[in-house]
C-alpha positions as CSV (number, residue, x, y, z in Angstrom):
1,M,3.0,38.7,91.6
2,K,3.5,40.8,88.5
3,R,6.0,38.4,87.2
4,N,3.6,35.5,87.6
5,M,0.8,37.4,85.8
6,S,3.1,38.2,82.9
7,R,4.0,34.6,82.7
8,Y,0.4,33.5,82.7
9,L,-0.5,36.1,80.0
10,G,2.4,34.8,77.8
11,I,1.2,31.2,78.1
12,I,-2.4,32.3,77.3
13,Y,-1.1,34.3,74.3
14,I,0.9,31.3,72.9
15,V,-2.1,29.0,73.4
16,L,-4.4,31.4,71.5
17,L,-1.9,31.7,68.7
18,L,-1.7,27.9,68.4
19,L,-5.5,27.6,68.3
20,V,-5.8,30.3,65.6
21,L,-3.0,28.5,63.6
22,F,-4.7,25.1,64.0
23,F,-8.2,26.3,62.9
24,S,-6.8,28.2,59.9
25,L,-4.9,25.1,58.8
26,A,-7.9,22.9,59.3
27,F,-10.1,25.3,57.4
28,S,-7.6,25.5,54.4
29,F,-7.1,21.7,54.3
30,N,-10.9,21.1,54.4
31,S,-11.5,23.6,51.6
32,W,-8.8,22.1,49.5
33,A,-9.2,18.4,50.0
34,S,-13.0,18.1,50.7
35,P,-14.9,16.3,47.9
36,A,-17.6,17.9,45.8
37,R,-21.0,18.4,47.4
38,V,-24.4,17.6,45.7
39,S,-27.8,18.5,47.1
40,V,-30.8,16.2,46.6
41,N,-34.3,17.4,47.2
42,S,-36.6,15.3,45.0
43,T,-37.9,11.7,45.1
44,A,-37.6,11.5,41.3
45,P,-34.5,9.6,40.2
46,Q,-31.5,11.8,39.7
47,K,-28.5,10.9,37.5
48,L,-25.1,11.3,38.9
49,T,-21.7,10.5,37.3
50,L,-18.8,9.6,39.5
51,M,-15.2,8.8,38.6
52,A,-13.6,5.7,39.8
53,G,-11.3,6.5,42.8
54,K,-13.0,9.8,43.4
55,S,-15.6,10.7,46.1
56,I,-18.5,13.1,46.5
57,I,-20.7,14.3,49.4
58,I,-24.5,14.0,49.1
59,E,-26.5,16.6,51.1
60,S,-30.1,16.0,51.8
61,P,-32.7,18.5,53.2
62,D,-34.3,15.7,55.2
63,R,-32.7,13.7,58.0
64,I,-31.5,10.4,56.5
65,K,-32.6,7.3,58.4
66,R,-31.6,4.6,56.0
67,V,-29.3,4.2,52.9
68,S,-29.4,1.3,50.4
69,V,-26.8,0.7,47.7
70,A,-27.8,-1.7,44.9
71,A,-24.2,-2.7,43.8
72,P,-21.7,-2.2,46.6
73,E,-18.9,-3.4,44.4
74,V,-19.4,-0.3,42.2
75,T,-19.8,2.4,44.8
76,D,-19.5,2.7,48.6
77,A,-21.7,5.0,50.8
78,I,-20.8,6.2,54.3
79,V,-23.1,8.3,56.4
80,L,-21.2,11.3,57.8
81,T,-24.1,13.2,59.5
82,P,-27.9,12.8,59.5
83,R,-28.0,15.0,56.4
84,Q,-24.7,14.0,54.6
85,I,-23.5,10.9,52.8
86,Y,-20.0,10.2,51.6
87,L,-19.9,8.3,48.2
88,T,-16.8,6.7,46.7
89,G,-16.5,5.3,43.2
90,K,-14.9,1.8,43.5
91,A,-15.1,0.4,40.0
92,P,-16.6,1.3,36.6
93,G,-20.3,0.4,36.4
94,A,-23.8,1.5,37.2
95,T,-25.9,1.3,40.3
96,N,-28.5,3.3,42.3
97,I,-28.8,4.5,45.8
98,T,-32.1,5.0,47.7
99,L,-32.4,7.3,50.7
100,W,-35.2,7.2,53.4
101,N,-36.0,9.9,56.0
102,D,-37.2,9.7,59.6
103,S,-40.7,9.0,58.5
104,R,-39.5,5.9,56.6
105,A,-40.5,7.6,53.3
106,I,-38.2,7.7,50.3
107,S,-36.3,10.9,50.4
108,A,-34.3,10.6,47.1
109,I,-33.2,8.1,44.5
110,L,-29.8,8.4,42.8
111,D,-28.8,6.7,39.5
112,I,-25.0,6.4,39.9
113,E,-22.7,5.8,36.9
114,V,-19.0,5.2,37.8
115,V,-16.7,5.9,34.9
116,P,-12.9,5.7,34.5
117,D,-10.9,8.7,35.6
118,V,-9.7,10.4,32.4
119,S,-8.2,13.5,33.9
120,Q,-4.7,12.0,34.0
121,L,-5.1,10.8,30.4
122,K,-6.2,14.3,29.2
123,A,-3.1,15.8,31.0
124,K,-0.8,13.3,29.3
125,I,-2.2,13.9,25.9
126,Y,-1.8,17.6,26.3
127,E,1.7,17.2,27.7
128,L,3.0,14.9,24.9
129,M,1.0,16.4,22.0
130,P,0.1,20.0,22.8
131,Q,-0.8,20.6,19.1
132,E,-3.7,18.2,19.2
133,K,-6.4,20.5,20.6
134,D,-9.4,18.8,19.0
135,I,-9.3,15.5,20.9
136,K,-12.1,14.8,23.3
137,V,-11.7,12.2,26.0
138,I,-14.9,10.8,27.6
139,G,-15.2,8.2,30.3
140,T,-18.2,5.9,29.6
141,H,-19.7,3.0,31.5
142,D,-16.8,0.5,31.1
143,A,-14.5,2.1,28.5
144,I,-12.8,5.3,27.4
145,T,-14.2,7.0,24.4
146,L,-12.0,9.2,22.1
147,S,-13.7,11.6,19.7
148,G,-12.8,14.6,17.7
149,T,-10.0,15.1,15.1
150,V,-6.4,14.2,15.1
151,S,-3.9,15.6,12.7
152,S,-2.2,12.4,11.5
153,S,-2.2,8.6,11.6
154,A,1.0,8.6,13.6
155,N,-0.5,10.8,16.3
156,L,-3.6,8.6,16.3
157,S,-1.6,5.5,17.1
158,Q,0.1,7.3,19.9
159,V,-3.2,8.6,21.4
160,M,-4.6,5.1,21.2
161,A,-1.6,3.6,23.0
162,L,-1.9,6.2,25.8
163,A,-5.7,5.5,26.1
164,R,-5.1,1.7,26.4
165,S,-2.8,2.3,29.4
166,Y,-5.6,4.1,31.3
167,A,-8.6,2.2,30.1
168,P,-10.3,-0.5,32.3
169,A,-9.8,-4.1,31.3
170,D,-12.7,-6.5,30.5
171,K,-13.1,-10.1,31.6
172,E,-10.5,-11.2,29.0
173,G,-7.9,-8.7,30.2
174,K,-8.2,-6.4,27.1
175,Q,-8.4,-2.6,27.5
176,R,-11.6,-1.1,26.2
177,V,-11.0,2.0,24.1
178,I,-13.7,3.2,21.7
179,N,-12.0,5.1,18.9
180,L,-14.3,7.7,17.3
181,L,-11.4,9.9,16.2
182,E,-11.1,11.2,12.6
183,V,-7.8,11.8,11.0
184,G,-7.6,15.3,9.4
185,G,-5.6,16.3,6.4
186,V,-5.4,14.7,2.9
187,H,-5.8,10.9,2.7
188,Q,-5.6,10.4,-1.1
189,V,-2.2,9.5,-2.5
190,M,-1.2,9.7,-6.1
191,L,1.8,7.5,-7.0
192,E,3.9,8.3,-10.1
193,V,6.0,5.4,-11.3
194,R,8.5,5.2,-14.0
195,V,9.8,1.8,-15.1
196,A,12.7,1.8,-17.5
197,E,14.4,-1.3,-18.8
198,M,17.2,-1.7,-21.4
199,S,18.0,-5.1,-22.8
200,R,20.9,-5.9,-25.2
201,S,21.4,-9.3,-26.7
202,L,24.2,-10.8,-28.9
203,M,24.2,-14.2,-30.5
204,K,26.8,-15.9,-32.8
205,K,26.7,-19.4,-34.1
206,L,28.4,-21.4,-36.8
207,G,27.4,-25.0,-38.0
208,V,28.6,-27.0,-40.9
209,N,27.2,-30.2,-42.6
210,F,28.3,-32.3,-45.6
211,S,26.6,-34.5,-48.1
212,Y,28.0,-36.6,-50.9
213,I,26.2,-38.1,-53.9
214,S,28.0,-40.2,-56.5
215,D,27.7,-39.7,-60.3
216,G,25.0,-42.3,-60.7
217,G,23.2,-41.4,-57.5
218,K,23.7,-44.9,-56.2
219,T,25.9,-44.0,-53.3
220,F,25.2,-41.2,-50.8
221,G,26.9,-39.8,-47.7
222,V,25.8,-37.1,-45.2
223,S,27.0,-35.5,-42.0
224,V,24.2,-34.7,-39.7
225,L,26.0,-32.7,-37.0
226,D,23.7,-30.0,-35.5
227,T,20.7,-31.3,-37.6
228,L,21.4,-29.0,-40.5
229,S,20.5,-31.7,-42.9
230,T,19.0,-35.2,-42.7
231,A,19.4,-38.4,-44.7
232,A,17.9,-38.5,-48.2
233,V,14.7,-40.1,-49.0
234,P,15.3,-43.7,-50.3
235,G,15.6,-43.6,-54.1
236,A,15.5,-39.8,-54.3
237,G,19.1,-39.1,-53.4
238,I,18.2,-35.6,-52.1
239,P,18.7,-34.8,-48.4
240,T,16.3,-32.7,-46.4
241,V,17.7,-29.3,-45.4
242,S,16.9,-27.6,-42.0
243,T,15.3,-24.1,-42.0
244,S,18.2,-22.8,-40.0
245,V,20.6,-23.3,-43.0
246,N,21.4,-19.9,-44.5
247,A,24.1,-20.9,-47.0
248,I,24.7,-23.9,-49.3
249,V,27.9,-24.5,-51.2
250,R,27.9,-27.2,-53.9
251,F,30.7,-28.3,-56.3
252,L,31.4,-31.3,-58.6
253,G,34.5,-33.4,-58.7
254,G,35.2,-36.8,-60.2
255,G,31.7,-37.3,-61.3
256,A,30.4,-36.8,-57.7
257,T,28.4,-33.9,-56.1
258,W,29.6,-32.4,-52.8
259,T,27.2,-30.2,-50.9
260,M,28.1,-28.1,-47.8
261,F,25.3,-26.7,-45.6
262,I,26.3,-23.7,-43.5
263,D,24.5,-22.2,-40.5
264,A,26.3,-18.9,-39.8
265,L,24.5,-16.2,-37.9
266,K,25.3,-13.0,-35.9
267,D,22.3,-11.4,-34.2
268,E,22.2,-8.2,-32.2
269,G,19.1,-7.0,-30.4
270,L,18.1,-3.9,-28.3
271,T,14.9,-3.6,-26.3
272,K,13.6,-0.6,-24.5
273,V,10.7,-0.7,-22.1
274,L,9.3,2.4,-20.5
275,A,6.1,2.6,-18.5
276,E,4.8,5.6,-16.5
277,P,1.7,4.5,-14.7
278,T,-0.1,6.9,-12.3
279,L,-2.3,5.5,-9.5
280,I,-4.5,7.2,-6.9
281,T,-5.8,5.5,-3.8
282,L,-6.8,6.2,-0.2
283,S,-4.5,5.9,2.8
284,G,-4.3,2.2,3.8
285,K,-6.0,0.9,0.6
286,R,-4.2,-1.1,-2.0
287,A,-4.0,-0.1,-5.6
288,N,-3.0,-2.2,-8.6
289,F,-1.8,-1.4,-12.1
290,L,-0.9,-3.6,-15.1
291,A,0.4,-2.6,-18.5
292,G,0.7,-5.8,-20.4
293,G,-1.6,-8.7,-21.3
294,E,-2.6,-12.2,-20.5
295,Y,-1.5,-15.5,-22.1
296,P,-3.4,-18.7,-22.1
297,I,-2.3,-21.9,-20.3
298,P,-4.0,-25.2,-21.0
299,V,-4.9,-27.1,-17.8
300,P,-6.1,-30.7,-18.0
301,Q,-9.2,-31.5,-16.1
302,P,-10.0,-35.2,-15.6
303,G,-13.5,-36.1,-16.8
304,G,-15.8,-39.1,-17.1
305,T,-14.8,-40.1,-20.6
306,G,-11.4,-38.6,-20.9
307,T,-9.3,-35.6,-20.2
308,T,-10.8,-32.1,-20.7
309,I,-8.6,-29.2,-21.5
310,T,-9.5,-25.8,-19.9
311,I,-7.8,-22.5,-20.4
312,E,-6.4,-20.3,-17.7
313,Y,-4.9,-16.9,-18.3
314,K,-1.8,-15.5,-16.6
315,T,-0.8,-11.9,-16.7
316,F,2.5,-10.4,-17.9
317,G,3.9,-6.9,-18.5
318,V,4.6,-4.0,-16.2
319,G,2.6,-4.4,-13.0
320,L,2.5,-2.3,-9.8
321,N,0.9,-3.0,-6.4
322,F,1.3,-0.4,-3.6
323,T,-0.3,0.4,-0.3
324,P,0.3,4.0,1.1
325,T,-0.2,5.1,4.6
326,V,-0.4,8.8,5.3
327,L,1.6,9.5,8.5
328,N,1.0,13.2,8.6
329,N,0.6,16.1,6.1
330,K,4.3,15.8,5.2
331,K,5.2,12.1,5.4
332,I,4.0,9.0,3.6
333,S,4.8,5.3,4.3
334,M,4.4,3.0,1.4
335,E,4.6,-0.7,0.6
336,V,5.6,-1.0,-3.1
337,N,5.6,-4.1,-5.2
338,P,6.6,-3.4,-8.8
339,E,7.0,-6.2,-11.3
340,V,8.2,-6.4,-14.9
341,S,7.6,-9.7,-16.8
342,D,7.7,-10.7,-20.5
343,L,7.2,-13.9,-22.5
344,D,10.1,-16.1,-23.4
345,F,9.4,-18.4,-26.3
346,T,13.0,-19.7,-26.4
347,N,12.3,-21.7,-23.3
348,A,8.7,-22.7,-24.3
349,V,7.2,-26.1,-23.7
350,S,4.7,-28.1,-25.8
351,F,1.7,-29.8,-24.3
352,Q,-0.7,-31.7,-26.5
353,G,-0.2,-29.4,-29.4
354,F,-0.1,-26.2,-27.3
355,V,3.0,-24.1,-27.1
356,I,3.3,-22.6,-23.6
357,P,6.0,-19.8,-23.2
358,S,8.0,-19.3,-20.1
359,V,7.9,-15.9,-18.3
360,T,10.9,-13.8,-17.4
361,T,10.1,-11.8,-14.3
362,R,11.8,-9.0,-12.3
363,R,10.0,-8.4,-9.1
364,V,10.8,-6.0,-6.1
365,S,9.0,-5.7,-2.7
366,T,10.0,-2.9,-0.3
367,V,8.5,-0.5,2.4
368,I,9.8,3.1,2.4
369,E,8.9,6.4,4.1
370,L,9.4,9.7,2.4
371,A,7.9,13.2,2.1
372,D,5.3,14.4,-0.4
373,G,6.9,14.9,-3.8
374,Q,10.1,13.1,-3.0
375,S,11.3,10.2,-5.2
376,F,13.1,6.9,-4.5
377,A,14.7,4.7,-7.1
378,V,15.1,0.9,-7.1
379,A,18.2,0.3,-9.2
380,G,20.9,-2.3,-9.5
381,L,18.6,-4.9,-11.0
382,L,21.2,-6.1,-13.5
383,R,21.3,-9.4,-15.4
384,D,24.2,-10.6,-17.5
385,D,23.9,-14.0,-19.1
386,V,26.6,-15.6,-21.3
387,R,26.1,-19.0,-22.9
388,E,28.7,-20.8,-25.0
389,S,28.4,-24.3,-26.5
390,V,30.6,-26.3,-28.9
391,R,29.5,-29.6,-30.5
392,K,32.0,-31.5,-32.6
393,F,33.0,-34.8,-34.0
394,P,35.5,-36.7,-32.0
395,V,39.1,-36.3,-33.2
396,L,38.0,-34.5,-36.4
397,G,36.6,-31.5,-34.5
398,D,40.0,-31.1,-32.7
399,I,42.0,-30.6,-35.8
400,P,43.4,-27.1,-36.1
401,V,41.7,-24.9,-38.8
402,L,40.1,-27.8,-40.6
403,G,38.3,-28.8,-37.4
404,A,35.9,-25.9,-37.8
405,L,34.3,-28.0,-40.6
406,F,33.5,-30.7,-38.1
407,R,32.0,-28.8,-35.2
408,S,29.2,-26.4,-34.4
409,T,29.7,-23.4,-32.1
410,S,27.2,-21.1,-30.4
411,Y,27.7,-17.9,-28.3
412,Q,24.9,-16.0,-26.7
413,K,25.0,-12.9,-24.4
414,N,22.1,-11.1,-22.8
415,E,22.4,-7.9,-20.7
416,T,19.4,-6.3,-18.9
417,E,19.2,-3.3,-16.6
418,L,16.0,-2.3,-14.8
419,I,15.3,0.9,-12.9
420,I,12.1,1.9,-11.1
421,V,11.5,5.4,-9.8
422,V,8.5,6.1,-7.6
423,T,7.2,9.5,-6.5
424,P,4.1,9.9,-4.2
425,H,2.0,13.0,-3.9
426,L,-0.9,14.0,-1.5
427,V,-3.7,15.0,-3.8
428,K,-7.2,16.6,-3.6
429,P,-10.1,16.4,-6.1
430,V,-10.2,19.2,-8.7
431,D,-12.9,20.9,-10.5
432,M,-13.8,19.1,-13.7
433,A,-14.5,22.4,-15.4
434,K,-10.8,23.2,-15.2
435,Q,-9.7,20.0,-16.8
436,T,-8.9,19.4,-20.5
437,L,-9.3,16.3,-22.5
438,P,-7.7,15.2,-25.7
439,T,-11.0,15.6,-27.5
440,D,-11.9,19.0,-26.1
441,Q,-10.1,20.9,-28.9
442,F,-11.1,18.7,-31.8
443,I,-13.2,20.2,-34.5
444,E,-14.7,18.0,-37.1
445,P,-13.6,19.0,-40.7
446,N,-16.2,19.9,-43.3
447,D,-16.3,18.4,-46.8
448,F,-14.0,21.0,-48.2
449,E,-11.4,20.6,-45.5
450,F,-11.5,16.8,-45.5
451,Y,-11.9,15.9,-49.3
452,L,-10.1,18.8,-51.0
453,M,-7.6,20.0,-48.4
454,G,-7.0,16.6,-46.7
455,W,-7.2,18.0,-43.2
456,L,-8.1,15.7,-40.3
457,E,-9.1,18.5,-38.1
458,G,-11.4,21.4,-38.9
459,S,-10.6,25.0,-38.5
460,G,-14.1,26.2,-37.7
461,K,-13.7,29.1,-40.3
462,G,-15.2,27.5,-43.4
463,E,-13.6,27.1,-46.8
464,T,-11.2,30.0,-46.5
465,A,-9.1,28.3,-43.9
466,N,-5.6,27.1,-44.4
467,P,-3.3,25.0,-42.2
468,A,-1.7,28.0,-40.6
469,S,-5.0,29.6,-39.6
470,Q,-6.2,26.2,-38.6
471,R,-3.4,25.8,-36.1
472,Q,-4.1,29.2,-34.7
473,A,-7.8,28.5,-34.3
474,V,-7.2,25.1,-32.7
475,K,-4.2,25.6,-30.5
476,G,-2.9,22.3,-29.4
477,G,-5.9,20.2,-30.5
478,G,-5.8,16.5,-30.7
479,G,-2.1,16.0,-29.9
480,L,-0.2,13.6,-27.6
481,E,1.9,16.2,-25.8
482,G,1.6,18.3,-22.7
483,D,1.2,17.8,-18.9
484,F,-1.6,15.3,-19.1
485,G,-0.6,13.2,-22.1
486,H,-2.1,15.7,-24.7
487,I,-1.6,19.2,-25.8
488,V,-3.3,21.7,-23.5
489,P,-4.7,25.0,-24.8
490,E,-2.6,28.1,-24.3
């Protein structure tokens, strides 16, 4: 009997232990997984925001007899108890829910707005970019709204890519993300460009012509190779000489006159081109620079009575187009298009009396990424042209030594090297009171300083001034040296 009683007590103890464990687990699960609860106690419309895929429990002080949902595709309502309703957000949108009590009177009206769930998006942004602490993510009616400040354009593009992966799609399948973010930091870029070009040219040529006039001037002979001379005017007996002739040799023999026209030239040229433009623009905006000019080009325009000539102008010189993009406070991405062009009249064409020169152009287009203050150089733009030409009489021009008198030779060589160095800087506006201009230190001379002393700048000390004291009084005035293109005060 005692053994049976102890057995029954053990079974009862185990059952009680299982019941206690079951109720404790149920209570902990219910407290952890149960949705939020909202109490309603007014017939005035109440606004309620619900995330898509989330649920909430509505508690009413009155017993609920009837529930009406305006848009079941947006939210779903399930009656749990006479005083509790279980709401689930199905899709982003807006709707309202009306509750009636046992007396068939309206107990409450709820305006429900279902928005996208942005909790996971917030967690991903914090996980991938913990330094971005000023980004606000808000779920709106049918989109995700981003606001606040982001540190760089690169992080902005990454945040937008993440937001599109969580944003709801519209009817066309496009994710709706409203970008209200502002990019912090400096967005103005100053670009320093140095364009250096060296050009060397060498030209050699030698041409020979002959003319023969008899003693009486009745007979005449001329060699017109290389157009150094032309036939004589009938009856005059004197040939026309080209402007390229730089030597004439004449001698008499046997009553006849022999004339030799010589075009011998050696020309060497050296050209240096240096331009240092400085441009400032905003991130993502294009800036242009041109140090050169424009040349006219005639363009025929057909008219009613004839052809009308209009003039169009084309630019030449040292030009620069660049578009910077500030990635962050240390890196800048740039699209740079420098160009150097000059007029070439050796290959000019004539059109109805107009001489139109050709244009020699060196152009570069590149996209680079570098830090603030770093420089990059575009080099290797070399050009080496060699032209040789020999024009001669058949047979006579092939005779050794003497054949030089019956041929014209020309040799031309051009060498050009172009280097472009670009340095970007992130800049901020400065106080104008701290800036100096070339005219700030100029003092107008008085009559004594200008007429008697011959000074172009006044000293500000009257007639007792001298050049030494003038330079001390006006330190660095009116020059072309210094950090900003002029002498700055000490």
